[in-house]
C-alpha positions as CSV (number, residue, x, y, z in Angstrom):
1,M,54.4,36.0,-81.5
2,K,57.0,38.6,-80.2
3,R,59.7,36.0,-80.1
4,V,58.7,34.1,-83.2
5,M,59.9,36.5,-85.9
6,P,63.4,37.1,-84.4
7,F,63.7,33.3,-84.0
8,V,62.7,32.7,-87.6
9,Q,65.1,35.3,-88.9
10,A,68.0,33.8,-86.9
11,T,67.0,30.3,-88.1
12,R,66.9,31.5,-91.7
13,E,70.4,33.0,-91.4
14,K,71.7,29.7,-89.8
15,V,70.2,27.6,-92.7
16,E,71.9,29.9,-95.2
17,Q,75.2,29.4,-93.4
18,K,75.0,25.7,-92.3
19,G,72.3,24.1,-94.5
20,V,69.6,21.7,-93.2
21,K,71.7,20.9,-90.2
22,A,70.7,24.2,-88.7
23,L,67.1,23.0,-88.3
24,A,68.1,20.2,-85.9
25,L,66.1,20.4,-82.7
26,K,69.0,19.4,-80.5
27,L,72.8,20.1,-80.6
28,D,75.2,17.2,-81.3
29,F,76.5,17.8,-77.7
30,D,75.2,18.8,-74.3
31,E,76.0,22.5,-74.2
32,A,75.2,22.9,-70.5
33,Q,77.6,20.0,-69.6
34,V,80.4,21.5,-71.8
35,L,80.0,24.8,-70.0
36,R,80.0,23.0,-66.5
37,N,83.1,21.0,-67.4
38,N,84.9,24.1,-68.4
39,S,83.5,26.5,-65.7
40,I,86.8,26.9,-63.9
41,Y,88.7,27.7,-67.1
42,L,86.0,30.1,-68.2
43,A,86.0,31.9,-64.7
44,N,89.8,32.3,-64.9
45,T,89.8,33.5,-68.6
46,L,87.0,36.0,-68.0
47,D,88.5,37.0,-64.7
48,V,85.2,36.4,-62.8
49,E,84.6,34.8,-59.5
50,E,82.4,32.0,-60.8
51,V,80.4,30.8,-63.8
52,V,76.8,29.7,-63.0
53,I,74.9,27.6,-65.5
54,K,71.1,27.8,-65.4
55,Y,68.3,26.6,-67.6
56,T,65.6,28.8,-69.1
57,D,62.9,26.9,-67.1
58,D,64.6,28.0,-63.8
59,K,62.5,30.0,-61.4
60,E,64.8,33.0,-61.5
61,A,64.9,33.2,-65.3
62,T,63.6,36.4,-66.7
63,E,61.9,37.0,-70.0
64,K,65.1,38.2,-71.6
65,M,66.9,35.1,-70.5
66,K,64.3,32.9,-72.1
67,E,65.1,34.2,-75.5
68,C,68.2,32.1,-75.8
69,C,68.3,29.0,-77.9
70,P,70.7,26.0,-78.4
71,G,74.0,27.2,-79.6
72,A,73.3,30.9,-78.5
73,P,73.3,31.0,-74.7
74,F,72.4,34.0,-72.7
75,V,75.3,35.5,-70.7
76,L,74.8,37.7,-67.7
77,F,77.6,39.3,-65.8
78,S,76.8,40.3,-62.2
79,T,78.5,41.3,-59.0
80,R,77.9,40.6,-55.4
81,S,78.2,43.3,-52.8
82,G,80.5,42.8,-49.9
83,V,82.9,44.3,-47.4
84,K,86.6,45.0,-48.1
85,V,89.0,43.3,-45.7
86,E,92.8,43.7,-45.7
87,F,94.9,40.5,-45.8
88,V,98.4,41.0,-44.5
89,N,101.3,38.7,-44.6
90,P,103.6,39.6,-41.6
91,V,106.6,37.5,-42.7
92,S,109.3,39.7,-44.0
93,Y,111.3,39.0,-47.3
94,N,108.9,36.6,-48.7
95,G,107.3,38.7,-51.4
96,L,103.8,38.2,-50.1
97,F,102.2,41.6,-49.7
98,S,99.0,43.1,-48.3
99,K,95.9,42.7,-50.4
100,W,92.3,44.0,-50.1
101,I,89.7,41.5,-50.8
102,I,86.0,42.0,-51.0
103,I,84.1,39.4,-48.9
104,S,80.5,38.7,-49.7
105,D,77.8,37.2,-47.4
106,G,77.9,33.3,-47.7
107,D,81.5,33.1,-49.0
108,D,83.4,30.1,-47.5
109,Y,87.0,29.8,-46.5
110,A,88.0,28.1,-49.8
111,K,86.5,30.8,-51.9
112,V,88.2,33.6,-49.9
113,A,91.6,31.7,-50.1
114,Q,91.1,31.3,-53.9
115,R,90.6,35.1,-54.2
116,L,93.8,35.6,-52.2
117,I,95.8,33.1,-54.3
118,K,94.4,34.2,-57.7
119,D,96.8,37.2,-58.1
120,N,99.6,35.8,-56.1
121,K,101.6,33.1,-58.1
122,A,104.0,32.7,-55.1
123,I,101.4,30.6,-53.3
124,K,101.4,27.3,-55.1
125,K,99.1,25.1,-53.0
126,P,95.8,26.4,-51.6
127,E,96.0,24.0,-48.7
128,S,99.2,25.6,-47.5
129,L,97.4,28.9,-46.8
130,Q,96.3,29.7,-43.3
131,L,94.0,32.6,-42.4
132,W,94.4,34.1,-38.8
133,R,92.0,36.6,-37.2
134,F,92.8,38.9,-34.2
135,V,91.6,37.8,-30.8
136,D,90.4,41.5,-30.4
137,P,88.8,42.4,-33.8
138,V,88.7,46.2,-32.8
139,L,92.2,46.9,-31.5
140,G,94.1,43.9,-32.9
141,D,95.5,45.5,-36.0
142,C,96.3,48.7,-34.0
143,K,99.0,46.9,-32.0
144,L,102.7,46.6,-33.1
145,P,103.2,43.2,-34.8
146,Y,105.5,40.6,-33.2
147,F,107.9,39.7,-35.9
148,N,109.3,36.6,-34.1
149,D,105.7,35.3,-33.4
150,P,103.3,36.5,-36.2
151,T,100.4,34.5,-34.7
152,K,100.6,36.1,-31.3
153,D,97.2,37.5,-30.2
154,K,95.6,35.7,-33.2
155,V,93.3,32.7,-33.7
156,L,93.5,30.3,-36.7
157,M,90.3,30.4,-38.8
158,P,88.9,26.8,-39.3
159,P,88.7,25.8,-42.9
160,D,85.0,25.0,-42.6
161,S,84.3,28.7,-41.9
162,I,81.5,30.6,-43.6
163,F,81.7,34.4,-43.8
164,K,78.6,36.4,-42.8
165,V,78.6,40.0,-43.9
166,D,76.5,42.9,-42.6
167,L,76.6,45.5,-45.3
168,D,74.9,48.2,-43.3
169,K,77.5,48.1,-40.5
170,K,80.4,47.0,-42.8
171,K,81.1,44.1,-40.5
172,V,82.3,40.6,-41.3
173,Q,82.0,37.6,-39.1
174,I,82.9,33.9,-39.5
175,V,80.5,31.2,-38.6
176,S,82.1,27.8,-37.8
177,G,81.5,24.9,-35.4
178,S,82.6,27.1,-32.4
179,G,80.0,29.9,-33.1
180,T,80.0,33.3,-34.8
181,V,83.0,35.7,-34.3
182,D,83.8,39.2,-35.6
183,I,87.0,39.2,-37.7
184,G,87.6,43.0,-37.8
185,S,89.0,44.8,-40.8
186,Q,92.3,42.9,-41.1
187,V,93.2,39.2,-41.5
188,T,96.7,37.8,-41.4
189,Y,97.6,35.1,-43.9
190,L,100.5,32.7,-43.7
191,V,102.0,30.1,-46.1
192,V,103.2,27.1,-44.3
């Protein structure tokens, strides 16, 4: 009964605006599919990481979420906690600068690369981006860089890497076919 009266009032207002068409039980289109098809555009426009579409009968849906109805979706903005990692481009005179990116547990290589590219219009193709970690994650970023060889003392991260984050220790690792490895607090990125 708690939900009935607000629904009746909203329906009455819709009937006054749109006529009998407002009483239709279904929309003329699949609202969830439209949102899914436009999720990349919506994420970029709203300046969010991703847009997730869920139904009200989903296990994780709260009572508040179940109050939505066709044509009036429930929108929830949330953040994921993570650890800040510095991404540095060691190549001089190319306009690609250092950037701090928050990496969350379960992020994959493509998602981290997308975050790096998002604010940097100089990187045209995501597949041209390479991420390199230091062989020694503790002292690697303390050494003087080799300008003639920016990948010296570094290992290329495989594109199938998944990032594992320990929030308590503020530690980031990558998990790939070769195992789990710490990446330290700094990653080198190159555009090839």
